[in-house]
Structure formats: structure tokens, C-alpha cells
C-alpha positions as CSV (number, residue, x, y, z in Angstrom):
1,M,247.0,52.8,95.3
2,Q,246.4,56.0,93.4
3,R,242.8,56.5,92.2
4,R,242.0,57.5,88.7
5,P,240.3,60.9,88.7
6,E,237.4,59.9,86.5
7,R,236.6,56.9,88.8
8,F,236.7,59.1,91.9
9,L,234.5,61.7,90.3
10,A,232.0,59.0,89.2
11,A,231.9,57.7,92.8
12,L,231.5,61.2,94.2
13,S,228.7,61.9,91.7
14,T,226.9,58.6,92.7
15,L,227.2,59.5,96.4
16,L,225.9,63.0,95.9
17,L,223.0,61.7,93.8
18,S,222.1,59.1,96.4
19,N,222.1,61.7,99.1
20,A,220.0,64.1,97.0
21,L,217.4,61.4,96.3
22,L,217.4,60.4,99.9
23,F,216.6,63.9,101.1
24,A,214.2,64.6,98.2
25,A,212.2,61.4,98.8
26,P,208.8,62.1,100.4
27,Q,208.9,61.3,104.1
28,K,206.1,59.3,105.7
29,P,203.9,61.8,107.6
30,S,203.7,61.5,111.4
31,L,200.6,60.4,113.2
32,D,199.9,63.9,114.3
33,Q,200.2,65.1,110.7
34,V,197.8,62.4,109.5
35,L,195.3,63.5,112.2
36,D,195.7,67.1,111.3
37,S,194.9,66.2,107.7
38,L,192.0,64.1,108.7
39,F,190.5,66.8,110.9
40,A,191.0,69.4,108.2
41,V,188.6,67.7,105.8
42,R,185.5,69.7,105.3
43,E,182.3,67.8,106.0
44,F,179.1,68.2,104.0
45,K,176.2,67.8,106.3
46,E,173.5,68.2,103.7
47,V,173.0,68.7,99.9
48,A,169.8,69.7,98.1
49,I,169.2,70.4,94.4
50,S,166.6,73.0,93.4
51,P,163.4,71.6,91.9
52,D,164.3,73.1,88.5
53,G,167.7,71.4,88.6
54,Q,169.5,74.7,88.0
55,R,171.1,75.2,91.5
56,V,172.5,73.1,94.2
57,A,172.7,74.1,97.9
58,W,174.9,72.4,100.5
59,V,175.8,72.8,104.2
60,E,179.4,72.5,105.1
61,S,181.1,72.3,108.4
62,L,183.3,75.2,109.6
63,H,186.5,75.1,111.4
64,A,187.6,77.0,114.5
65,P,190.6,79.3,114.4
66,N,192.8,76.5,115.8
67,G,191.8,74.2,112.9
68,A,189.5,72.0,114.8
69,A,186.0,71.4,113.6
70,S,183.4,73.7,115.2
71,L,179.6,73.3,115.8
72,N,179.0,76.0,113.2
73,S,178.1,75.4,109.6
74,A,177.5,77.4,106.5
75,I,175.1,77.3,103.6
76,H,176.3,77.8,100.0
77,V,174.5,77.8,96.6
78,A,176.1,77.2,93.2
79,D,174.8,77.0,89.6
80,V,174.9,73.4,88.3
81,A,175.7,74.5,84.8
82,A,178.4,76.9,85.8
83,T,180.4,75.2,88.6
84,S,183.4,77.5,87.8
85,K,181.6,80.4,89.3
86,P,182.1,81.0,93.0
87,P,179.2,79.8,95.2
88,R,177.0,82.3,97.1
89,R,176.7,82.2,100.8
90,I,173.1,82.1,102.2
91,T,173.0,83.2,105.8
92,A,170.8,84.9,108.4
93,G,173.8,87.2,109.3
94,D,176.1,89.5,107.4
95,G,178.3,86.7,106.1
96,K,181.2,87.7,108.4
97,T,180.0,85.8,111.5
98,A,179.7,82.0,111.8
99,Y,176.4,80.5,113.0
100,A,174.9,77.0,113.1
101,E,172.9,77.2,109.9
102,H,171.5,74.0,108.3
103,D,168.3,72.0,107.5
104,I,167.9,73.5,104.0
105,A,164.8,73.3,101.9
106,W,164.0,74.7,98.4
107,S,160.8,76.4,97.6
108,P,158.7,74.7,94.8
109,D,159.6,77.5,92.4
110,S,163.3,77.2,93.1
111,S,163.6,80.9,94.0
112,R,163.9,80.7,97.8
113,L,165.7,78.6,100.4
114,A,164.4,77.9,103.9
115,F,166.9,77.0,106.6
116,L,167.5,77.0,110.3
117,S,169.9,79.4,112.1
118,D,170.9,80.3,115.6
119,K,171.8,83.9,114.7
120,G,169.4,85.4,117.2
121,K,170.4,83.3,120.2
122,Q,173.1,80.6,120.5
123,D,171.6,77.1,120.7
124,Q,168.1,78.3,119.7
125,L,167.4,77.6,116.1
126,E,164.8,79.6,114.2
127,L,163.4,79.3,110.7
128,Y,164.5,81.8,108.0
129,V,163.8,82.3,104.3
130,A,166.3,83.8,101.8
131,D,166.3,84.6,98.1
132,A,168.5,81.9,96.5
133,R,170.3,84.6,94.5
134,G,171.5,86.3,97.7
135,G,170.4,89.1,99.9
136,S,169.2,89.3,103.5
137,A,167.2,86.5,105.0
138,R,163.8,86.9,106.7
139,K,163.1,85.4,110.1
140,L,159.8,83.5,110.2
141,T,159.6,82.0,113.7
142,D,160.3,83.1,117.3
143,L,160.0,79.9,119.3
144,T,161.5,78.3,122.3
145,G,162.6,74.7,121.7
146,F,164.1,72.5,119.1
147,L,163.3,72.9,115.4
148,A,164.2,70.4,112.6
149,T,163.5,69.3,109.0
150,P,161.6,72.1,107.2
151,A,159.7,71.3,104.0
152,W,157.7,73.6,101.8
153,S,154.0,72.9,100.9
154,P,153.4,72.1,97.3
155,D,151.9,75.6,96.7
156,G,154.8,77.4,98.4
157,K,152.6,79.2,100.9
158,R,153.6,77.3,104.1
159,I,156.6,75.5,105.5
160,A,156.2,72.5,107.7
161,F,158.8,71.6,110.4
162,L,159.3,69.4,113.4
163,F,159.1,71.3,116.7
164,T,159.9,70.1,120.3
165,E,158.7,72.9,122.6
166,N,160.9,73.8,125.6
167,A,163.2,70.9,124.7
168,P,166.3,70.7,127.0
169,R,168.5,69.3,124.2
170,A,168.5,68.4,120.6
171,A,166.3,65.5,119.6
172,G,167.8,62.0,119.2
173,P,169.7,59.5,121.3
174,L,173.2,60.2,120.0
175,G,173.8,63.4,121.9
176,P,174.6,63.7,125.7
177,M,171.7,62.7,127.9
178,T,170.3,65.3,130.3
179,P,171.9,64.6,133.7
180,L,169.6,63.1,136.3
181,S,168.9,64.6,139.7
182,G,166.2,64.8,142.3
183,V,163.0,62.8,141.9
184,I,163.3,60.8,138.7
185,E,160.3,61.1,136.4
186,E,159.9,60.2,132.8
187,R,159.3,63.6,131.3
188,V,158.3,63.3,127.6
189,Y,159.0,66.2,125.3
190,E,156.9,65.5,122.2
191,Q,158.3,66.5,118.8
192,R,155.3,67.8,116.9
193,L,154.6,68.6,113.3
194,A,154.0,72.3,112.8
195,T,153.5,74.8,110.0
196,V,154.3,78.4,109.4
197,E,152.7,80.7,106.9
198,V,155.4,82.2,104.8
199,A,153.6,85.5,104.3
200,S,152.4,86.2,107.9
201,G,154.8,84.1,110.0
202,R,151.8,82.5,111.8
203,V,152.8,79.2,113.4
204,R,150.4,76.3,114.0
205,Q,151.1,73.0,115.6
206,V,149.4,70.3,113.6
207,S,150.0,66.9,115.1
208,P,148.5,65.9,118.5
209,A,150.3,66.9,121.7
210,D,150.8,63.2,122.8
211,L,152.4,62.0,119.5
212,Y,156.1,62.2,118.8
213,V,156.7,62.7,115.0
214,Y,160.0,61.4,113.5
215,E,159.6,61.9,109.8
216,Y,156.9,63.3,107.5
217,D,155.9,64.1,103.9
218,W,153.4,66.5,102.4
219,S,150.6,65.0,100.3
220,P,150.7,66.2,96.7
221,D,147.6,68.5,97.2
222,G,149.1,70.0,100.4
223,K,146.1,69.0,102.5
224,S,147.6,66.2,104.5
225,F,150.8,64.7,105.9
226,A,152.2,61.2,106.0
227,A,154.0,60.8,109.3
228,I,156.0,58.2,111.1
229,A,155.2,58.7,114.8
230,A,154.7,57.1,118.2
231,H,153.3,57.8,121.6
232,G,155.8,58.3,124.4
233,A,159.4,59.2,124.7
234,G,161.0,59.9,121.3
235,D,164.4,58.2,121.7
236,A,162.9,54.8,122.8
237,N,159.7,54.6,120.8
238,W,161.0,55.1,117.3
239,Y,161.2,51.3,117.3
240,V,157.4,50.9,117.6
241,A,156.4,53.9,115.5
242,E,153.4,53.6,113.1
243,L,152.5,55.3,109.9
244,Y,149.9,58.1,110.3
245,T,148.0,60.5,108.1
246,I,147.4,63.9,109.5
247,D,144.9,66.4,108.1
248,A,146.7,69.8,107.8
249,A,143.4,71.8,108.4
250,S,141.4,69.7,110.9
251,R,144.4,68.0,112.5
252,D,142.6,64.7,112.3
253,T,145.1,61.9,112.9
254,K,144.8,58.3,111.7
255,S,147.1,55.4,112.1
256,I,147.1,53.6,108.7
257,Y,149.8,51.1,109.2
258,R,151.2,49.3,112.3
259,P,154.4,47.6,111.3
260,P,156.1,44.6,113.0
261,L,159.5,46.3,112.7
262,Q,160.9,49.7,112.1
263,I,159.9,52.1,109.3
264,A,161.4,55.1,107.7
265,V,161.3,57.5,104.7
266,P,157.5,57.9,104.0
267,R,156.8,59.2,100.5
268,W,153.4,60.0,99.1
269,S,152.7,58.9,95.6
270,P,152.1,61.6,93.0
271,N,148.5,60.7,92.6
272,G,147.9,60.8,96.4
273,K,146.6,57.3,96.6
274,S,149.5,55.4,98.1
275,I,152.4,55.9,100.5
276,A,155.7,54.2,100.1
277,F,158.2,53.6,102.9
278,I,161.2,51.4,103.9
279,G,160.5,48.8,106.6
280,G,162.8,46.3,108.2
281,L,165.0,45.4,111.1
282,M,166.9,48.7,111.9
283,S,168.9,49.3,115.0
284,D,169.3,53.1,114.9
285,E,167.0,55.9,113.9
286,G,168.5,57.4,110.8
287,S,170.5,54.3,109.8
288,T,168.0,53.0,107.2
289,G,167.8,49.7,105.5
290,G,165.1,47.2,104.7
291,D,162.5,46.6,102.0
292,I,160.3,49.0,100.1
293,F,156.6,48.8,101.1
294,L,153.5,50.3,99.6
295,V,150.3,51.0,101.5
296,P,147.1,52.7,100.5
297,A,146.8,56.3,101.9
298,T,143.4,55.3,103.3
299,G,145.0,52.6,105.3
300,G,145.6,48.8,105.2
301,E,145.9,45.8,107.4
302,A,149.2,45.2,109.1
303,P,150.8,42.9,106.6
304,Y,152.6,40.6,109.0
305,Q,152.3,39.1,112.4
306,M,155.1,38.5,114.9
307,V,155.1,34.7,115.5
308,Q,157.0,33.3,118.5
309,G,160.0,31.3,117.3
310,E,159.6,32.3,113.6
311,A,161.2,35.0,111.5
312,P,159.4,38.3,111.9
313,Y,157.9,38.2,108.4
314,R,155.4,35.4,107.4
315,R,155.1,34.7,103.7
316,V,151.5,34.4,102.5
317,Q,150.9,31.0,101.0
318,G,150.5,31.2,97.2
319,E,151.5,34.8,96.8
320,A,154.1,36.0,94.3
321,P,157.4,36.9,95.9
322,H,156.9,40.7,95.5
323,R,153.5,40.4,97.2
324,M,154.7,38.6,100.4
325,V,151.8,40.3,102.2
326,Q,148.5,39.8,103.9
327,G,145.8,42.4,103.4
328,E,146.6,45.6,101.4
329,A,150.3,46.5,102.2
330,R,152.8,45.2,99.7
331,N,156.5,44.4,99.9
332,L,158.0,45.5,96.6
333,T,161.5,44.2,97.1
334,S,161.2,41.0,99.2
335,N,163.8,39.1,97.1
336,I,166.4,41.9,96.7
337,H,169.9,41.1,97.8
338,A,170.5,44.6,98.9
339,S,169.1,47.1,101.5
340,P,167.1,50.1,100.1
341,A,168.1,53.1,102.1
342,W,166.1,56.0,100.6
343,L,163.4,56.5,98.0
344,A,161.5,59.0,95.9
345,W,158.7,58.7,93.3
346,L,159.3,59.4,89.7
347,P,156.1,61.2,88.4
348,S,156.9,60.7,84.8
349,S,157.1,56.9,85.0
350,G,155.2,56.1,88.1
351,R,158.2,54.1,89.3
352,I,160.0,54.5,92.7
353,L,163.6,55.5,92.6
354,F,165.7,54.2,95.5
355,T,169.3,54.0,96.7
356,E,170.6,50.7,97.9
357,L,173.4,49.5,100.1
358,I,174.6,46.5,98.2
359,D,177.5,44.2,98.9
360,G,179.6,46.8,100.7
361,A,178.9,49.5,98.0
362,T,176.1,51.7,96.9
363,G,173.7,51.8,94.0
364,I,170.7,53.5,92.4
365,A,167.7,51.6,91.1
366,T,164.0,51.8,90.4
367,V,161.1,49.5,91.2
368,N,157.7,49.2,89.5
369,P,155.1,49.4,92.2
370,Q,152.7,47.4,90.0
371,D,154.7,44.2,89.6
372,G,157.9,44.7,91.7
373,E,160.2,44.7,88.7
374,I,163.5,46.2,89.6
375,S,166.0,48.0,87.3
376,T,169.5,48.8,88.3
377,L,170.6,52.3,87.1
378,W,174.1,52.6,88.7
379,T,176.4,50.9,91.2
380,G,179.8,52.0,92.4
381,A,182.5,51.2,94.9
382,E,181.9,54.5,96.7
383,S,179.4,56.2,99.0
384,I,176.8,58.7,98.0
385,S,174.6,60.5,100.5
386,I,172.7,63.7,101.1
387,G,174.5,64.0,104.5
388,G,175.3,62.0,107.5
389,W,173.8,58.5,107.5
390,S,171.3,59.4,104.8
391,F,172.5,57.3,101.9
392,G,170.2,59.0,99.4
393,V,170.3,61.6,96.6
394,S,168.6,64.9,96.1
395,L,166.5,64.8,93.0
396,A,165.1,67.6,90.8
397,Q,161.5,67.6,89.5
398,D,162.6,66.2,86.1
399,G,163.6,62.9,87.9
400,K,166.9,63.0,86.0
401,T,169.1,65.6,87.7
402,Y,170.8,64.5,90.9
403,A,172.9,66.0,93.6
404,F,174.7,64.3,96.4
405,V,178.0,64.0,98.4
406,R,180.3,61.5,96.8
407,Q,183.4,59.9,98.4
408,S,185.4,56.7,98.5
409,F,188.6,55.4,100.2
410,Q,190.7,57.3,97.7
411,Q,188.4,60.3,97.0
412,P,187.5,62.8,99.8
413,P,183.9,64.0,100.1
414,E,182.7,66.7,97.6
415,V,179.4,67.8,96.2
416,W,178.5,66.4,92.8
417,A,175.4,67.2,90.6
418,G,174.0,66.5,87.1
419,P,172.3,63.7,85.1
420,L,172.7,60.1,86.0
421,G,176.3,58.9,85.4
422,A,177.3,62.3,83.9
423,W,177.7,64.0,87.3
424,K,180.0,67.0,87.6
425,Q,182.0,68.0,90.7
426,V,180.5,71.1,92.2
427,T,182.8,71.7,95.1
428,N,186.6,71.4,95.5
429,L,187.0,72.1,99.2
430,N,189.0,69.0,100.0
431,R,191.4,69.1,97.0
432,D,194.4,69.1,99.3
433,A,193.4,65.9,101.2
434,K,195.5,62.9,100.2
435,P,195.1,59.3,101.5
436,S,197.5,58.4,104.3
437,W,196.4,54.7,104.1
438,G,196.9,51.9,101.8
439,E,194.9,50.2,99.0
440,A,191.3,49.1,99.8
441,K,189.9,45.9,98.4
442,S,186.5,44.3,98.7
443,L,186.7,40.7,100.0
444,H,184.2,37.8,100.1
445,W,184.3,34.7,102.1
446,S,182.0,31.8,103.1
447,S,180.6,31.4,106.6
448,D,177.9,28.9,107.6
449,G,177.0,28.6,103.9
450,M,176.5,32.3,103.5
451,Q,178.5,34.8,101.4
452,V,180.0,37.5,103.6
453,Q,181.6,40.7,102.3
454,G,184.1,43.1,103.9
455,W,186.8,45.6,103.1
456,L,190.5,45.1,103.6
457,L,192.8,48.1,103.9
458,Y,196.4,47.2,103.1
459,P,199.3,48.8,105.1
460,R,200.6,52.0,103.6
461,D,203.8,51.2,101.6
462,Y,202.8,47.5,101.5
463,D,205.6,45.1,100.8
464,P,204.5,41.5,100.2
465,N,207.8,40.2,101.5
466,Q,207.1,41.6,105.0
467,R,204.7,40.3,107.7
468,Y,202.2,42.7,109.2
469,P,199.9,42.9,112.2
470,M,196.1,43.2,111.5
471,V,193.2,44.8,113.4
472,V,189.6,43.9,112.8
473,S,187.3,46.9,113.0
474,V,183.7,46.0,113.7
475,H,181.0,48.5,112.7
476,G,178.2,49.7,115.0
477,G,174.5,48.9,114.5
478,P,174.3,46.0,114.0
479,G,172.0,47.4,111.3
480,S,174.6,49.3,109.3
481,M,177.3,48.6,106.7
482,V,180.9,49.5,106.2
483,G,181.1,51.2,102.8
484,P,183.9,52.8,100.8
485,G,184.3,56.2,102.3
486,W,186.9,58.7,103.4
487,P,187.9,57.8,107.0
488,E,186.1,59.8,109.6
489,T,187.4,61.6,112.7
490,F,185.2,59.5,115.1
491,F,186.8,56.2,116.0
492,D,187.8,55.2,112.5
493,L,190.5,52.5,112.7
494,A,191.3,52.9,109.0
495,L,194.0,55.2,110.5
496,L,196.0,52.0,111.5
497,S,196.8,51.4,107.8
498,H,199.1,54.4,108.0
499,Q,200.8,52.8,111.0
500,G,201.6,49.5,109.1
501,Y,198.6,47.4,109.8
502,F,196.1,45.5,107.7
503,V,192.7,46.6,108.7
504,L,189.7,44.3,108.1
505,L,186.3,45.9,108.0
506,P,183.7,43.1,107.9
507,N,180.0,43.2,107.2
508,P,178.8,40.1,109.1
509,R,175.2,38.9,109.3
510,G,173.0,41.6,110.8
511,S,174.5,44.1,108.5
512,F,172.8,45.9,105.6
513,G,173.8,45.2,102.0
514,Q,172.8,41.6,101.4
515,G,169.0,41.7,101.8
516,E,166.6,41.6,104.7
517,A,167.1,37.9,105.5
518,F,170.8,38.5,106.0
519,T,170.1,41.5,108.2
520,R,167.7,39.4,110.4
521,A,170.1,36.5,110.6
522,N,171.4,37.5,114.0
523,V,168.1,37.8,115.7
524,K,168.3,36.0,119.1
525,D,171.9,35.1,118.2
526,F,174.1,38.1,119.0
527,G,177.7,37.0,119.3
528,Y,177.3,33.6,117.7
529,G,176.7,33.6,113.9
530,D,178.0,37.1,113.4
531,F,181.2,36.4,115.3
532,R,181.7,33.2,113.3
533,D,181.4,35.4,110.2
534,I,184.1,37.7,111.6
535,L,186.5,34.9,112.5
536,A,186.0,33.3,109.0
537,G,187.0,36.7,107.5
538,V,190.2,36.8,109.7
539,E,191.1,33.2,108.5
540,E,190.5,34.2,104.9
541,V,193.0,37.1,105.1
542,V,195.6,35.1,107.2
543,K,195.7,32.3,104.7
544,T,196.1,34.5,101.6
545,L,198.2,37.5,102.8
546,P,201.3,38.1,104.9
547,V,199.5,38.7,108.2
548,D,201.4,37.8,111.4
549,N,199.0,35.3,113.1
550,Q,200.3,36.2,116.5
551,R,199.6,40.0,116.1
552,I,195.9,40.4,115.5
553,G,193.7,42.8,117.3
554,I,190.0,43.8,117.4
555,G,188.1,47.0,118.0
556,G,184.8,48.8,117.5
557,W,182.3,51.3,118.8
558,S,178.7,50.6,120.0
559,Y,177.7,47.2,118.6
560,G,181.3,47.0,117.5
561,G,182.3,47.7,121.1
562,Y,180.0,44.8,122.2
563,M,181.5,42.5,119.6
564,T,184.9,43.4,120.9
565,M,183.9,42.6,124.5
566,W,182.4,39.4,123.2
567,A,185.5,38.4,121.2
568,V,187.8,38.6,124.2
569,T,185.5,36.4,126.3
570,Q,185.2,33.8,123.6
571,T,188.8,33.4,122.3
572,N,192.4,34.3,122.8
573,R,192.8,34.8,119.1
574,F,193.1,38.6,119.5
575,R,196.2,40.0,121.3
576,A,194.7,43.4,121.9
577,A,191.3,45.0,122.0
578,V,189.7,48.5,122.0
579,A,186.0,48.5,123.1
580,G,184.3,51.8,122.5
581,A,180.9,52.2,124.2
582,G,180.4,48.5,124.5
583,I,177.8,46.3,126.2
584,P,179.0,43.4,128.3
585,N,175.7,42.6,130.1
586,W,172.4,42.7,128.2
587,Q,170.5,42.0,131.3
588,S,171.6,45.1,133.3
589,Y,171.7,47.1,130.1
590,Y,168.0,46.6,129.6
591,G,167.2,48.8,132.6
592,Q,170.0,51.4,131.9
593,N,169.7,52.5,128.3
594,D,167.5,55.2,126.9
595,I,166.3,53.3,123.8
596,G,164.9,50.1,125.4
597,Q,162.3,49.3,122.7
598,W,165.1,48.5,120.2
599,M,165.9,45.2,122.0
600,I,162.6,43.4,121.6
601,P,162.9,42.6,117.8
602,F,166.4,41.4,118.3
603,F,165.8,39.3,121.5
604,G,162.2,38.3,120.9
605,A,161.0,39.3,124.4
606,S,161.9,41.7,127.2
607,V,164.6,40.7,129.7
608,Y,161.9,40.2,132.3
609,D,160.1,37.6,130.1
610,D,163.2,35.8,128.8
611,P,166.3,36.6,130.8
612,A,168.2,33.5,129.5
613,V,168.3,34.8,125.9
614,Y,170.0,38.0,127.2
615,A,172.5,36.1,129.4
616,R,173.4,33.8,126.5
617,S,174.7,36.7,124.5
618,S,176.3,38.7,127.3
619,P,180.1,38.8,127.5
620,I,179.9,39.1,131.3
621,T,178.6,35.5,131.3
622,F,181.9,34.3,130.0
623,I,184.2,36.9,131.7
624,K,186.5,34.4,133.4
625,Q,187.7,33.3,130.0
626,A,189.0,36.8,129.1
627,K,192.8,37.3,128.9
628,T,193.2,40.0,126.2
629,P,194.5,43.4,127.1
630,T,191.4,45.7,126.6
631,L,191.1,49.4,126.4
632,G,187.6,50.9,127.1
633,L,186.3,54.2,125.9
634,V,182.9,55.9,126.6
635,G,181.1,59.2,127.0
636,D,179.9,59.9,130.5
637,R,176.3,60.8,129.3
638,D,175.8,58.1,126.7
639,G,172.2,57.0,126.6
640,E,172.6,54.3,124.0
641,C,175.5,52.4,125.6
642,P,175.6,53.9,129.1
643,L,178.9,54.4,131.1
644,P,177.9,51.7,133.8
645,Q,178.3,49.0,131.1
646,S,181.9,49.9,130.3
647,L,182.6,50.3,134.0
648,E,181.2,46.9,134.7
649,F,183.5,45.3,132.1
650,W,186.5,47.2,133.3
651,R,186.0,46.2,136.9
652,A,185.6,42.6,135.9
653,L,188.9,42.6,134.0
654,K,190.7,44.4,136.8
655,T,189.4,41.9,139.3
656,L,190.6,39.0,137.2
657,G,194.0,40.5,136.6
658,V,193.6,41.2,132.9
659,E,195.4,44.3,131.6
660,T,192.8,47.0,131.0
661,Q,192.2,50.7,131.0
662,L,189.0,52.8,130.9
663,V,188.8,56.4,129.6
664,V,185.6,58.4,130.2
665,Y,184.9,61.5,128.2
666,P,183.0,64.3,130.0
667,N,179.8,65.9,128.6
668,E,179.7,63.4,125.7
669,G,176.9,61.1,124.5
670,H,177.1,58.1,122.2
671,L,178.5,60.1,119.3
672,I,181.6,61.8,120.7
673,A,181.4,65.5,119.5
674,D,184.4,67.4,120.9
675,P,187.3,67.3,118.3
676,A,189.8,67.1,121.1
677,H,188.1,64.0,122.5
678,R,187.9,62.4,119.0
679,R,191.7,63.0,118.5
680,D,192.4,61.6,122.0
681,I,190.4,58.5,121.2
682,L,192.3,57.8,117.9
683,K,195.7,58.4,119.5
684,R,194.9,56.1,122.4
685,A,193.7,53.4,120.1
686,V,196.8,53.6,118.0
687,A,199.0,53.6,121.1
688,W,197.2,50.6,122.6
689,F,197.5,48.5,119.5
690,G,201.1,49.6,119.0
691,Q,202.0,48.6,122.6
692,H,200.6,45.1,122.2
693,L,200.9,44.3,118.5
694,Q,203.9,46.1,117.1
């Protein structure tokens, strides 16, 4: 039959248009492209606003020529009121060479910036001071060892810092442990508090030689320090640290508070009479959450006693809730359903400003130290921090101008500054970063009568008419919280959303964000109540969304790695697992790790005094029930979750005929640092889940 020309032309036009739309439609990026984009995101390691609120400084990560992240970092300064002006580089060099430059601190008059740099010798940091308007920096120290955390004296004449003389490595348990050889001795390198005179460069060590100092704060008159410190090895003894005052001139040192649990963020009151801090059950130095306490600067009685078989805190009969104390120390936030993470005094009002981890999000609030009255100033489904795990803000002297790093699941990290709620974006370094994952939603579900929160990432290009696999990603800690932030390059399973998975990110009991009672709810109960919370979250998602019940996996790092090992020995619910730096045997772990003191608050006794409580929560106790294909990943010099633990679990699975694989990363600690290793971990995790769930 002969076609009419107009019908033929119409059909041809339709065909050409369809092809044009097909080729013009955006193509889903490959996994390598997503990884390239993820690794290209600039990290902000620190941010600090000048005391006068006029300038903001930040430390940003640099990238090597091949696009990978490097160990170098750069300091920049911008005017808060003129963010369109290009920022100024502050450096110990000529601005053309990259160094490791960080740990920034403003002088009280806002004219100068102190910072650490390894310009003189790689891996040896020294303290420098530079004019905030630009120009060459002046070197203040010439030391051998590890320097950290400089802070100016109130009069601007001295700078305090933490100094570990002749240290073989950077302080902290996350990096690679020093390899053992020869006769094994417990050599202690004390991190001491030191000062340097800005005019002369004279260095003076202030704290005693047998005391390891973790955090400190100048007194308002510049004559003393408040310090969190402990005797013995630094990595292990943070968990038993006390609050000290140290006289800057005489070096007299006095313990004024011996807490039952961990403490952090000491802050001297403006009148010099009190010291505020955060205390609570914390599983990692730097990952802070608990309640806000207040103690007289002259000292007070320990407010609580550890009672066998009871919760760590004992309420005093007849006391008001905010007083939940004995003696002179006071808990200001005992009834708060959140976890304060950082604090600062507001001189104008006498209140304490604090940031809080709250129901999977973050917030800013104040508390009246007189009566415990709390006022919420701001909350948001995003993360704010001054770098790393420090979920705080940098505050100007007026108590009204803020600076911080702001990010969410949909917004990459950038520096913001300005008045409360009227913040302006200062940097735009990650403007090209676009989400490669689906929508994120906050979920709530009930478990054992408690309300549990978590985040659910939907598959990219979600279609409600399709069924999808799901992976549960359990955070580390357990004292931590999954919040709304841009996915990281270190074992962040949010990447699976791009691959067509639902990703459940639960905050089970033991997490921050719901108050101290919730955080303490897994004491002597690892793997039981917290695992029920996770399973309840899985059931909540399965009954409400198109998740394929036969294609569910689980993964995590550190405590998340432990929970993954626990999961596969308790149920066959999960069809694939990826355990990063996990712990299968708490009994053998007790003698292997480098942070042994952390276990006592969680288990109630040492393994030698109560081995049964450790065996009860050990996956290896139930290993013959394991059937799930499990991939193990670990650094060869991990001090927090040592390699022998992953090796023990891998051998057991191999012996029992369970599909498994173990990958060990050389010269790595608990926090995998090498970008090539991080990329390999993510690709292996995606491949393992793809093999067993897709």
C-alpha cells in the first residue's frame, strides 16, 4: 500500500525525535565516575571565626596531581562581610608548595593566626604565627615530637599547645600502631601541655612529665589551665581521665574531678569560678556526647559512684532533675533527649551555648547553669561541625556570630558564617558535586518500647513498582550517630543507593541523639537490645516499601563490623555481609587492643573478673550458626580492632565451609588513610553485595 507523504514524514519526525531524546537523556554515571566525584570533594578539616567576627579561617584538604586526596592541607582566610572577595592563603611557605598546615588559632585581637606546619621538615610540625591580612609567617618553635591544638592566652602574649616529645607517631588510636619487635615494653610517650612566648619563642612545658593531657582551656585571667588528663598511655587511659587545674606559673597540678565515665570539652566560666564539661558514656576520644556538667574550679566531690548491677549514675534522693548530683558537681541536662557534643560560655548572658546531636540531626541550644533551663535556638536535618568529629561551632566574642562546616545528604560540605539562622555561604569549593544517591528520609520505629531513629536512602531513580535489595549499614562507636551528611570516602555504604539499593542507616540503643539513658542502654548487653533495634528497623522498611525480603545484606566498620559479625551468627536473615575491622571475640580482644580501658564501663568488669559477660556478646561463641557469605576488611596495624580479630573470624568461617574472604591493608590503622585503599574497600563492598544480592 502506498503511504501518504505527510504520514511518513510524521513517523520519521517521531523516530528522529525519540532518538534525539534517547541520546540527549543523561546517562547514569558508572561506579568509577561516582567514586571519582566522591574523592574529588574538598574536605574542611577545621574552621575558626576571628574573635571580632570579621574574618573566618579554614583548613581544606588538598589533592595530589592524580586527583587523589593527599596528606597536605591549606589554610585560607576570608572576610565574613565580603564573601565575594577571594580568600587569602596563610602559609609558612611561599604559597606555591603544599605542606601539612592546620590547627589554626586566632589571636585575641583578631590580627594574627597561629598554626602548625611541616614546612621545615616533613612529618615534623612546628608552630608559626602569621598576620591574618597576609605576609610571611614567623616560626616560633624548633622541637622534636608531635604538636597539636594551639590556643592563645587571653592577653595574647603566649600560645599554649600539646606536645609529645620524641613521639614516634601522631597521637591517637586511629592511626597505624608502631610495629612491635624485640623485647616488648610499654613505653609511654606523655602528651604534655606547653607554652611558648610569642615575643621571644621561649618554650616551657607546664604539665607534669607523668601526666597525659588530652584537652585544655585557659582560665579567663590567663594564670591557670583546666585540663582533661590521665596517668599512663594516652590511647588507653582517656577512658579514665580526670579534670585537673594546672597553675601556669608554678605548674602546681590538682585533680578537681574524678568522673565515673568519660569527659570532654572543658570550658572555664567567664568569672573563673566554674568549669563546664561534657560527661557520659563515650566509646571514642573525639566522638563526644553526654550531659553538661558544672564543677567549681576549686574542686568538688565526685558526683556519682559506680554501683555493681546498677546504671552508672545514681540519682540523689529528693534532688531536682537538673541537680542529679551528690556533692558540688551538677548535671545541667540530665533529662535532655539529645546528646550535647560541644559547648561554650556566653559572657553576656552567663548561659552555656551547646550543640546537640538530636534524633539523627543536629541542633544549637543554651542552658542556664543556675536552674538547668534549656532553650533551643536552631535544629536542622543537616550536620554542622568545626571539623572531623567535632560537631560544634566557632563562636565570635559577641556570642552571636558563628562559623562552621555545613552539609547534608543533598548539600556537599562548605564553610558558612554569620548570625544565628542568617548564615552566609563563605566557600564554594564543592559547587560541582552532585548527589549520586537517592532521596534520604528520617524514619522512626518502636523496639522494646523505645523509639528508635534511623535514615533510609532510597535507590537512585526509585520506581515504586519495582522491588529492590537493601543493605543495613551500622555505624561505629557504639557512641556515635548517623547524621545527615555528604557521604565520605571511608567505608560509606550510602554509595549502594547509586547501585539500586535501599540503604538503612540505624541509630540503635547505644547511639547518641536520644539522651544519656538511651546511650547507656546497651551496657553489658552488646548484640542483644541493639541488634533487636536494627532488626525492628529492617522489618519496618520491609513492610512499608518495595524491598525484596530475600535480598537484604548488612555491613559496618568498627562497632559496625562487630554488629555485622554478630548478625551472621544470630540469624540467616542477611544474605551477604561486609565486616570492616570487626570484633568476633571479646575475650581475646581484651588482651590485644591498644585501648583496653574503654571496655570496663560497657562490660562492668575486666575479662579476668567476669569472662562470662564477654563470652555472652562474642560472635565466636555462636560461630557454628553462621551461614552468610562474609567479606572481612582490616588494616594490618589497627590498634582499636586488631587484625587477629578479623583473622580469627575468617578462619572460623573457612573451617565451617562458609563463603568468606579477608582483605588486609598494609600500613593502615583503624582509620584507613590511603585513598587507593579507601577506593578498593568501596569497590570490594559493592562487588560483594552485587554478587550475592543483585
